[in-house]
C-alpha positions in Angstrom: 41.2 83.8 126.6 43.4 86.7 125.7 47.2 86.2 125.3 49.3 87.4 128.2 52.5 89.4 128.1 54.7 90.0 131.1 57.4 92.5 131.9 60.1 91.8 134.6 62.0 94.7 136.2 64.8 92.8 138.1 66.6 94.1 141.1 68.9 92.3 143.6 66.2 91.4 146.1 62.8 91.9 144.4 61.4 91.7 140.9 58.5 93.9 139.8 56.1 92.0 137.5 53.5 93.5 135.3 51.0 91.2 133.5 49.2 92.7 130.4 46.7 91.3 127.9 47.0 91.5 124.1 44.5 94.4 124.2 46.8 96.4 126.4 45.0 96.1 129.7 47.0 95.5 132.8 45.7 92.4 134.6 48.1 92.5 137.6 51.1 94.3 139.0 53.1 93.0 142.0 56.5 92.2 143.4 58.1 88.9 144.3 61.5 87.8 145.5 64.2 87.6 142.7 64.0 83.9 142.5 63.2 81.8 139.4 60.9 79.5 141.4 59.0 82.4 143.0 58.6 84.1 139.6 57.3 81.0 137.9 54.9 80.4 140.8 53.5 83.9 140.5 52.8 83.4 136.8 51.4 79.9 137.1 47.7 81.0 136.7 48.5 82.5 133.2 50.8 79.6 132.1 48.5 78.4 129.3 48.0 81.9 127.7 51.6 83.2 128.4 53.1 84.5 125.1 56.2 86.4 126.1 58.2 87.4 129.2 60.6 90.3 128.7 63.5 91.3 131.0 66.4 93.6 130.2 70.1 92.9 130.4 71.8 93.3 133.8 74.0 91.6 136.3 71.5 88.9 137.2 70.1 88.4 133.7 72.2 85.4 132.6 71.3 83.4 135.7 67.6 84.4 135.7 67.1 83.9 132.0 68.6 80.4 132.0 66.6 79.3 135.0 63.3 80.6 133.7 64.0 79.1 130.3 64.6 75.8 131.9 61.2 76.0 133.6 59.5 76.4 130.2 58.7 80.1 130.3 58.9 82.0 127.0 61.6 84.5 128.1 63.1 87.2 125.9 66.1 89.3 126.9 66.3 92.8 125.5 69.1 95.4 125.4 69.0 97.6 128.5 70.0 100.6 126.3 67.1 100.1 124.0 64.7 99.5 127.0 66.0 102.7 128.6 65.0 104.8 125.6 61.4 103.7 126.2 61.5 103.6 130.0 62.8 107.2 130.1 59.5 108.4 128.6 57.8 107.6 131.9 57.3 110.7 134.0 57.7 108.9 137.3 60.3 106.2 137.4 59.4 103.3 139.7 60.0 99.6 139.5 56.2 99.0 138.8 56.2 101.6 135.9 59.4 100.0 134.4 57.8 96.6 134.5 54.6 98.0 132.9 56.6 99.5 130.0 58.6 96.2 129.6 55.3 94.3 129.3 54.2 96.9 126.7 57.4 96.1 124.8 56.5 92.4 125.0 53.0 93.1 123.7 54.0 95.4 120.8 57.1 93.5 119.8 59.0 96.7 119.7 62.4 95.3 120.8 65.5 93.5 119.6 66.2 90.2 121.3 69.6 89.8 122.9 71.3 86.4 122.9 72.2 85.2 126.4 75.5 83.4 126.7 75.6 79.7 127.5 76.8 78.5 130.9 80.1 77.4 129.5 80.7 80.8 128.0 79.7 82.4 131.3 82.2 80.3 133.2 85.0 81.1 130.8 84.2 84.8 131.0 84.3 84.6 134.8 87.6 82.9 134.6 89.1 85.6 132.3 87.8 88.4 134.5 89.1 86.8 137.6 92.6 86.6 136.0 92.3 90.2 134.9 91.4 91.2 138.4 94.4 89.4 139.9 96.8 91.1 137.4 95.3 94.5 138.1 95.8 93.9 141.8 99.5 93.3 141.2 99.8 96.4 139.1 97.9 98.5 141.6 100.2 97.3 144.4 103.4 98.1 142.4 102.1 101.6 141.6 101.2 102.1 145.3 104.7 101.0 146.3 106.3 103.3 143.7 104.2 106.2 144.9 105.0 105.7 148.5 108.7 105.5 147.8 108.5 108.7 145.6 107.0 110.6 148.6 110.3 109.9 150.4 112.4 110.8 147.4 113.3 107.1 146.7 113.5 105.6 143.2 113.6 102.0 142.3 117.2 101.1 141.3 117.4 100.3 137.6 120.7 98.5 137.7 119.2 95.6 139.8 117.1 93.0 138.0 114.0 91.6 139.6 111.3 93.6 141.4 111.7 92.0 144.8 115.5 92.4 144.7 115.0 96.1 144.0 112.8 96.5 147.0 115.2 94.5 149.2 118.0 96.8 148.2 115.9 99.9 149.1 115.1 98.5 152.5 118.8 98.1 153.3 119.2 101.8 153.1 115.7 102.7 154.5 114.9 100.1 157.2 112.1 102.4 158.6 110.0 101.5 155.5 110.2 97.7 156.2 106.9 97.6 158.1 105.2 99.5 155.3 106.5 97.7 152.2 106.7 94.1 153.3 103.0 93.6 153.8 102.4 95.1 150.3 105.1 92.8 148.9 103.4 89.8 150.4 100.1 90.9 148.8 101.9 91.3 145.5 103.3 87.8 145.8 99.9 86.4 146.5 98.4 88.2 143.6 101.1 86.9 141.2 100.6 83.4 142.6 96.8 83.4 142.0 97.2 85.1 138.6 99.5 82.2 137.6 97.0 79.6 138.7 94.2 81.4 136.8 96.4 81.7 133.7 97.2 78.0 133.9 93.5 77.2 133.9 92.9 79.6 131.0 95.7 77.9 129.1 94.2 74.4 129.8 90.7 75.3 128.6 92.0 77.0 125.5 94.2 74.1 124.5 91.3 71.6 125.1 89.0 73.6 122.8 89.4 72.9 119.1 88.0 76.3 118.1 90.6 78.1 120.2 93.4 76.0 118.7 92.2 77.0 115.2 92.1 80.6 116.2 95.6 80.4 117.6 96.9 79.6 114.1 96.4 83.3 113.3 99.6 85.3 113.9 99.3 87.5 117.0 96.4 85.5 118.5 97.3 83.6 121.6 95.6 81.7 124.4 93.9 84.7 126.0 92.8 86.3 122.7 91.3 83.0 121.4 89.5 82.1 124.6 88.1 85.6 125.1 86.8 85.7 121.6 85.1 82.3 121.9 83.7 83.1 125.3 82.3 86.5 124.3 80.8 85.6 120.9 79.7 82.1 122.2 78.0 81.1 118.9 79.3 81.9 115.5 75.9 81.7 113.9 74.7 84.8 115.8 76.4 86.9 113.0 75.2 86.4 109.4 78.4 88.0 108.1 81.9 87.8 109.6 82.3 91.6 109.1 79.8 92.1 111.9 82.5 90.8 114.3 84.4 94.1 114.2 81.2 96.1 114.9 80.3 93.8 117.8 83.6 94.5 119.5 83.1 98.3 119.0 86.0 98.6 116.5 84.0 100.3 113.7 83.7 104.1 113.3 80.7 106.0 114.4 78.7 108.1 111.9 76.4 111.1 112.4 74.4 112.1 109.3 71.6 114.7 109.2 70.7 116.7 106.2 73.9 118.3 104.8 75.9 117.1 107.9 77.8 113.8 107.5 80.5 113.2 110.1 82.6 110.1 110.5 83.8 109.7 114.1 86.1 107.5 116.0 85.3 103.9 116.9 82.0 103.3 118.8 83.6 101.5 121.8 80.3 99.5 122.0 80.4 95.9 123.0 82.7 94.1 125.4 85.7 96.0 126.7 87.7 92.9 127.5 87.3 91.5 123.9 88.2 94.9 122.4 91.3 95.1 124.6 92.6 91.6 123.7 92.0 92.2 120.0 94.0 95.4 120.2 96.8 93.6 122.0 96.8 90.8 119.5 96.9 93.3 116.6 99.7 95.3 118.2 101.7 92.1 118.7 101.2 91.2 115.0 102.2 94.6 113.8 105.2 95.1 116.0 106.6 91.7 117.0 105.6 89.1 114.4 108.4 88.0 112.1 108.2 87.6 108.4 106.5 84.4 107.2 103.0 83.3 108.1 100.7 86.3 108.2 103.1 88.7 106.6 100.4 90.1 104.3 98.4 91.2 107.3 101.5 92.8 108.8 102.4 94.5 105.5 98.8 95.8 105.1 98.8 97.3 108.6 102.3 98.9 108.2 101.2 100.5 105.0 98.2 101.9 106.8 100.4 103.1 109.7 102.6 105.0 107.2 99.5 106.9 106.0 97.8 107.5 109.3 99.2 106.6 112.8 100.2 103.6 114.8 97.1 103.5 116.9 94.8 103.8 113.9 96.6 101.0 112.2 96.4 98.8 115.2 92.6 99.4 115.6 92.1 98.6 111.9 94.1 95.4 112.2 92.2 94.5 115.4 88.9 94.8 113.4 90.3 92.7 110.6 91.4 90.1 113.1 87.9 90.0 114.6 86.5 89.4 111.1 89.1 86.8 110.3 88.6 84.9 113.6 84.8 84.7 113.1 85.3 83.4 109.5 87.7 80.7 110.6 85.4 79.7 113.5 82.4 79.5 111.2 84.2 77.6 108.5 86.0 75.3 110.9 89.3 75.8 109.1 92.8 77.1 110.1 94.6 80.3 109.1 96.0 80.4 105.6 98.1 83.2 104.1 95.6 83.6 101.2 92.8 84.5 103.7 94.5 87.9 104.4 
């Protein structure tokens, strides 16, 4: 019997499935509900000859990949950007055609497998994003309040400390705004309360993880930075070299070379935005706030670079160096030492 290759084009409600033989012939093409049990059942007749099942990255990929893998299917996850380069060659874009091309990728092996994060890493990522959402809600509410007050020509008093005290002082002079601002202030208080709870859980998980504690020995790297790095990278062995950590976070410069043209551009911004953000914040903290002592070599190196270029470029370069350093410490199982810098 011929070996079977399968492509899955996953959507929220239905998944298009294309079954192809090793010679390239399409055996079957159909749709089933986006459910691991339903997908496994639809492929049961080819179970003995099934060689590879390909699906691309997406919102439901982590869950579907883990469930299908647990059911014994040879699942492979590929980068959606790479898959798009192939799928865009199809004249008519349909779910069935996408599944057919994904099955062709499975047959030819013309893909790069993407590592799917573990359940623990997924839970940590969800926690970090929930905390970020709560903090953004608070910022959006404060900006809304400031904008509403500006439309009445009212500014927040600078001589009064405390945000709530400033709003109360304004309401004394402008009681007509009470019915507008008080509901927003209650929402802000709730957002702060929930953000505090989520931050406490982040702190608890980071303190309980030995890898996070080792990473936090690096100057500038705190609870959020350490847990975000561990949750995003998930497994240190996925990179052969620690220097790949900077590229994974999108902190290395892009390059365009063709014939006589050779242009070095800005950083790629590829990879996870949350990880890149916390690395930048950690680097900025190390450059601007860290005192002399542990990690002074890193700070001196960044300040020298800042004198030759600019503050932002120095922070980005330091953030890339921190990513490399964090991966090296994680892989070796050691703590930060001055000589590492």
